[in-house]
C-alpha positions as MATLAB code, in Angstrom:
seq = 'MSTLKDLPGWVRHKQSDMVADLTSYVSQETPSDDKTLLTSGLAWVEEWLQIRIGEPASRRLVDGGKWADTLVLDYPSDDSAGWITALCHYDTVWSAGTLRDWPATVDGDRFTGPGAFDMKGGLVQLVWALKASRELGLPRPNLRLILNGDEEVGSPSSRPVIEAEVVRGDAVLVFEASAGGALKTARKGVGIFQIKATGKEAHAGLDPEVGASAIDEIARVIVQLHDETDLEKGTTVNVGLVRGGTRTNVKAGFATADIDIRVSSETEVQRINGVLDGLSARNANASLGVTGDWNRPVMARSAQTARLFAEAEYVANQLGFPLAETSVGGASDGNFAAALGLPVLDGLGAVGDGAHARNEWISIAGMLERTCLAAGLLAALAEAPERSIGAVVGAAAS';
ca = [
      49.259   89.888   68.269;
      49.899   92.225   65.327;
      48.245   95.640   65.051;
      47.991   98.381   62.415;
      51.317   99.723   63.651;
      53.015   96.577   62.354;
      51.801   97.081   58.779;
      54.275   99.732   57.495;
      57.356   97.746   58.482;
      56.002   94.517   57.007;
      55.026   96.221   53.743;
      58.362   98.038   53.409;
      60.102   94.683   53.726;
      58.033   93.425   50.765;
      58.699   96.416   48.484;
      60.952   94.623   46.005;
      58.446   91.780   45.640;
      55.603   94.239   45.083;
      57.542   96.134   42.426;
      58.444   92.852   40.739;
      54.765   91.838   40.734;
      53.695   95.141   39.224;
      56.435   94.906   36.593;
      55.214   91.451   35.569;
      51.583   92.549   35.557;
      52.208   95.686   33.488;
      54.216   93.524   31.089;
      51.013   91.588   30.315;
      49.397   93.643   27.536;
      45.623   93.764   28.055;
      44.036   96.239   25.617;
      40.250   96.361   25.898;
      39.777   95.508   22.206;
      41.967   92.394   22.033;
      40.229   89.405   23.592;
      43.139   87.046   22.938;
      45.512   89.213   24.954;
      42.848   89.824   27.608;
      42.302   86.083   28.032;
      46.019   85.402   28.452;
      46.347   88.405   30.767;
      43.540   87.169   32.997;
      45.108   83.706   33.095;
      48.331   85.314   34.300;
      46.447   87.265   36.970;
      44.658   84.177   38.246;
      47.874   82.171   38.497;
      49.580   85.079   40.306;
      46.660   85.381   42.740;
      46.973   81.718   43.640;
      50.688   82.137   44.313;
      50.233   85.227   46.490;
      46.985   84.614   48.388;
      46.041   81.034   47.667;
      43.082   79.290   46.080;
      39.710   81.048   46.317;
      36.833   79.226   47.975;
      34.777   79.663   44.834;
      35.410   80.744   41.265;
      33.013   81.858   38.547;
      34.114   82.826   35.034;
      31.533   84.650   32.917;
      32.028   84.664   29.150;
      32.054   88.215   27.837;
      31.283   87.277   24.242;
      33.268   89.605   22.004;
      34.383   91.460   25.131;
      36.654   90.250   27.894;
      35.546   87.626   30.400;
      34.703   88.522   33.994;
      36.124   86.512   36.889;
      34.485   86.393   40.332;
      36.536   84.958   43.194;
      35.471   84.498   46.829;
      37.962   84.689   49.708;
      36.034   84.005   52.922;
      37.305   84.851   56.394;
      36.707   83.567   59.906;
      36.750   87.110   61.299;
      33.449   88.517   60.064;
      30.046   87.530   58.763;
      29.974   90.507   56.405;
      31.044   90.550   52.763;
      32.991   93.283   51.012;
      33.207   93.422   47.214;
      36.422   94.628   45.584;
      36.252   95.849   41.976;
      39.361   95.740   39.770;
      39.482   95.910   35.977;
      42.408   94.325   34.168;
      42.022   95.988   30.763;
      43.870   99.125   29.707;
      43.501  101.718   26.947;
      46.920  100.830   25.518;
      47.087   98.998   22.192;
      49.057   95.822   21.601;
      52.716   96.613   20.973;
      52.873   99.623   23.292;
      55.381   97.821   25.510;
      57.925   97.730   22.690;
      58.834  101.395   23.173;
      57.389  101.914   26.653;
      58.269   99.033   28.977;
      57.674   98.975   32.706;
      60.401  101.168   34.217;
      61.468  102.216   37.719;
      63.162  105.586   38.174;
      63.625  106.368   41.856;
      60.158  106.521   43.394;
      58.443  106.551   40.003;
      57.112  103.428   38.326;
      55.964  103.980   34.742;
      54.341  101.684   32.227;
      51.075  101.252   30.320;
      48.247  100.669   32.778;
      50.345  101.014   35.930;
      48.232  103.901   37.225;
      44.950  102.869   35.609;
      44.701  100.454   37.249;
      47.117   97.586   37.604;
      48.805   99.140   40.614;
      45.510   98.997   42.508;
      45.180   95.221   42.191;
      48.780   94.708   43.319;
      48.050   96.813   46.403;
      44.894   94.854   47.226;
      46.615   91.486   46.847;
      49.494   92.481   49.094;
      47.033   93.931   51.611;
      45.311   90.535   51.738;
      48.668   88.814   52.096;
      49.598   91.204   54.925;
      46.300   90.475   56.681;
      46.990   86.763   56.581;
      50.646   86.845   57.597;
      50.166   89.423   60.357;
      46.982   87.817   61.650;
      44.868   90.931   61.098;
      41.109   90.482   60.840;
      39.272   91.104   57.588;
      35.772   90.597   56.221;
      34.829   88.009   53.658;
      35.995   89.381   50.341;
      34.579   88.930   46.852;
      36.935   90.020   44.079;
      35.498   90.921   40.678;
      37.974   91.175   37.808;
      36.584   92.556   34.550;
      38.339   93.391   31.313;
      35.900   95.755   29.594;
      35.798   98.744   31.982;
      37.633  101.071   29.624;
      34.924  100.532   26.985;
      32.004  101.020   29.383;
      31.696   97.525   30.938;
      29.133   96.293   28.365;
      29.415   92.604   29.297;
      30.528   92.854   32.930;
      27.913   95.329   34.159;
      25.177   92.730   34.826;
      27.729   90.517   36.592;
      28.883   93.402   38.773;
      25.332   94.446   39.617;
      24.321   90.905   40.533;
      27.369   90.308   42.713;
      27.679   93.583   44.638;
      24.185   93.334   46.113;
      25.304   90.130   47.862;
      27.703   92.212   49.962;
      27.622   95.093   52.415;
      29.963   97.637   50.822;
      32.147   98.062   47.743;
      35.816   99.027   47.521;
      37.102  100.131   44.116;
      40.843   99.959   43.508;
      40.885  102.506   40.699;
      43.675  105.076   40.931;
      43.379  107.897   43.439;
      42.845  111.529   42.457;
      46.022  113.231   43.574;
      46.058  110.883   46.550;
      42.418  111.566   47.449;
      39.786  108.850   47.585;
      36.737  109.264   45.376;
      33.411  109.437   47.176;
      31.393  110.811   44.252;
      31.569  110.418   40.489;
      29.521  111.870   37.685;
      27.135  109.861   35.601;
      28.065  109.477   31.942;
      25.911  109.545   28.830;
      27.189  108.623   25.369;
      24.872  109.669   22.561;
      24.905  110.201   18.814;
      22.783  112.682   16.913;
      22.095  111.732   13.296;
      20.816  114.325   10.865;
      19.295  113.285    7.535;
      19.050  115.962    4.870;
      18.273  116.205    1.161;
      21.108  116.277   -1.299;
      21.149  118.900   -4.036;
      23.655  120.953   -5.997;
      24.927  123.625   -3.629;
      25.253  126.254   -6.358;
      22.468  125.462   -8.804;
      19.738  124.471   -6.325;
      20.653  126.014   -2.949;
      17.019  126.187   -1.856;
      16.047  122.705   -3.007;
      18.328  120.689   -0.756;
      18.455  120.480    3.020;
      21.890  120.352    4.629;
      22.313  117.763    7.351;
      25.537  119.527    8.341;
      23.608  122.750    8.900;
      21.234  120.859   11.196;
      24.096  119.259   13.136;
      25.865  122.609   13.497;
      22.774  124.127   15.103;
      22.415  121.124   17.403;
      26.038  121.414   18.501;
      25.559  125.014   19.587;
      22.302  124.150   21.351;
      23.801  121.199   23.210;
      26.960  123.007   24.267;
      24.735  125.731   25.721;
      23.244  123.085   28.033;
      26.534  122.825   29.941;
      25.980  124.031   33.508;
      29.198  123.949   35.504;
      27.499  125.056   38.719;
      25.298  121.959   38.566;
      28.202  119.755   37.509;
      26.914  119.164   33.982;
      29.130  119.157   30.907;
      28.115  118.472   27.313;
      30.827  117.857   24.749;
      30.441  117.081   21.063;
      33.720  115.316   20.445;
      33.310  113.874   16.961;
      31.479  115.168   13.864;
      31.077  113.527   10.453;
      29.037  114.440    7.406;
      28.635  115.220    3.737;
      30.170  113.869    0.562;
      31.389  116.858   -1.508;
      31.819  120.588   -0.947;
      29.399  121.343   -3.807;
      26.671  119.027   -2.542;
      24.167  119.824    0.168;
      24.977  117.234    2.832;
      22.535  114.364    2.983;
      23.818  113.057    6.285;
      25.762  114.172    9.333;
      26.413  112.784   12.804;
      27.684  114.170   16.093;
      28.995  111.985   18.932;
      28.372  113.432   22.376;
      29.800  112.873   25.865;
      27.603  114.123   28.715;
      28.565  114.190   32.413;
      26.105  114.938   35.208;
      26.218  115.063   39.000;
      22.574  114.387   39.823;
      19.554  112.448   38.670;
      17.755  115.776   38.240;
      20.272  116.742   35.579;
      19.877  113.339   33.916;
      16.189  114.063   33.489;
      16.829  117.623   32.283;
      19.279  116.464   29.627;
      16.896  113.676   28.584;
      14.295  116.348   27.975;
      16.718  118.368   25.864;
      17.616  115.353   23.728;
      13.960  114.357   23.316;
      13.126  117.892   22.215;
      15.682  118.203   19.415;
      14.084  118.922   16.045;
      15.246  119.867   12.575;
      14.924  123.485   11.412;
      14.364  122.557    7.767;
      11.202  120.623    6.971;
      13.148  118.477    4.512;
      15.556  117.306    7.227;
      15.186  115.125   10.288;
      17.079  114.392   13.491;
      17.438  111.152   15.439;
      19.094  110.369   18.764;
      20.696  107.070   19.734;
      22.742  106.067   22.760;
      22.111  105.919   26.483;
      23.483  106.680   29.915;
      26.571  104.530   30.168;
      26.985  104.868   33.934;
      24.622  106.226   36.577;
      25.614  108.973   38.995;
      27.720  107.868   41.966;
      26.397  110.196   44.650;
      28.145  110.797   47.962;
      25.598  109.103   50.201;
      25.642  109.215   53.989;
      26.774  105.575   53.955;
      29.686  106.373   51.658;
      30.622  109.368   53.815;
      30.786  107.106   56.875;
      32.829  104.578   54.932;
      35.326  107.302   54.047;
      35.402  108.383   57.703;
      36.471  104.846   58.601;
      39.265  104.962   56.003;
      40.333  108.360   57.301;
      40.457  106.962   60.844;
      42.710  104.125   59.660;
      44.990  106.535   57.773;
      45.342  108.694   60.870;
      46.260  105.619   62.894;
      48.922  104.826   60.305;
      50.257  108.365   60.456;
      49.226  110.034   57.203;
      46.346  112.315   56.134;
      43.621  111.194   53.766;
      41.358  113.379   51.617;
      38.239  112.729   49.594;
      37.038  114.274   46.347;
      34.411  114.187   43.610;
      35.543  113.561   40.029;
      34.104  113.832   36.544;
      35.242  110.384   35.451;
      33.177  107.260   36.032;
      34.013  103.717   37.101;
      32.279  100.431   37.845;
      31.672  101.855   41.312;
      28.893  103.946   39.760;
      26.853  100.780   39.206;
      27.148   99.738   42.847;
      26.315  103.204   44.184;
      23.181  103.352   42.040;
      22.024  100.158   43.779;
      22.245  101.889   47.167;
      25.538  100.439   48.380;
      28.293  102.445   50.109;
      31.200  102.761   47.677;
      34.744  103.914   48.376;
      36.657  104.491   45.145;
      40.200  105.578   44.343;
      41.846  103.103   46.725;
      44.443  102.287   44.084;
      47.656  103.932   43.003;
      48.964  107.364   43.948;
      50.337  108.989   40.822;
      49.040  110.638   37.662;
      48.656  110.434   33.892;
      45.729  108.076   33.328;
      45.436  107.267   29.600;
      48.577  109.319   28.887;
      52.167  108.489   28.007;
      53.321  110.057   31.262;
      51.308  107.553   33.331;
      53.176  106.839   36.559;
      52.729  105.747   40.147;
      54.629  106.425   43.348;
      56.247  103.348   44.862;
      56.097  104.964   48.303;
      52.426  105.631   47.659;
      51.928  101.984   46.698;
      53.316  100.899   50.064;
      51.239  103.442   51.962;
      48.009  102.488   50.210;
      48.663   98.796   50.718;
      48.765   99.531   54.441;
      45.572  101.568   54.124;
      43.756   98.720   52.347;
      44.817   96.145   54.941;
      43.926   98.500   57.774;
      40.546   99.329   56.291;
      39.712   95.657   55.849;
      40.635   95.089   59.487;
      38.434   97.976   60.576;
      35.495   96.694   58.541;
      35.817   93.315   60.232;
      35.962   94.539   63.808;
      34.358   97.972   64.108;
      30.596   97.604   64.729;
      30.833  100.106   67.582;
      32.096  102.870   65.245;
      30.485  104.534   62.265;
      31.102  101.663   59.878;
      28.609   99.558   61.775;
      25.899  101.949   60.666;
      27.159  101.808   57.082;
      27.105   98.034   56.837;
      23.877   97.705   58.763;
      22.087  100.236   56.605;
      23.395   98.691   53.392;
      22.336   95.192   54.370;
      18.876   96.129   55.616;
];
């Protein structure tokens, strides 16, 4: 009977097939804003899944409207009564045509290409981990795979699908890229807001006291909001885009500021909400309005998530490599699951760097290692009620 020790050799033997799969997947352009390409990309993924791991027991396709569709696939197992949800998004930030001057390329241990790190490499690793489990006879839990194509734009259509599906399981594994090899056990919550200032237009030279400058109001707001950054509490406020005015000699009648806010706790969410609610114009002839919302809730490092990481660390040690955890400022669909009280282990995807950058790359050796980790973790989740994971699953399901 196969054990964890058999995984590295089996996976190494499959390296060329894994690289070929990733090359084909990266060669499917799936920009978040092109539904035609997203639809064809998802069709490719589904056909590839059937070739590699067979037909799912159930399939549900949810129309995303103007956004990408979300696909939910169930792969039951005879080894466990529990269900694990795996989250993988298939969209990327790269526009159509990027492949023309940046194709998938292998240079030694480095694999580069648009979306390889974020996060197509993660799905390839999961699929080959499932294939390894089957061919080596390793146990695994029932697995529900959610594939969404709008993560890079905030998951506007897939969020309700994700939230409805994850609560049917015991824990959530997110195959987003790692952070320097570390798994992600905490993520910040994200708020996207816009401040709109309305002023009163007037000639800037002839009637300087008659008008009310919306740009002046926005400038004051920018300073006030940036002062709300508190790095010790994990809160950052960034005004990243400003628009306003019509002419240099006209008092600006309108101005807007687009804001990105990151927080590490619900307490900070409430504090920032209070700041936004309290914004007011200095000039009586001007007004301020706030639109937007919290795009993703905080993904806190709960005791359940800590125990889930401990199980992954145990598996890594058995396989002969160290494993670290970290907290990051970026958000993922794992934030939604964590906010519902589920244990979430994120960053199980590629080892590499350069998310959303032209130097995006992954380590092929890291891909093999993390495929072993995923298969080993699934085995541990199926057979380890006597260790810490039993408490994680039990607490999540109760």
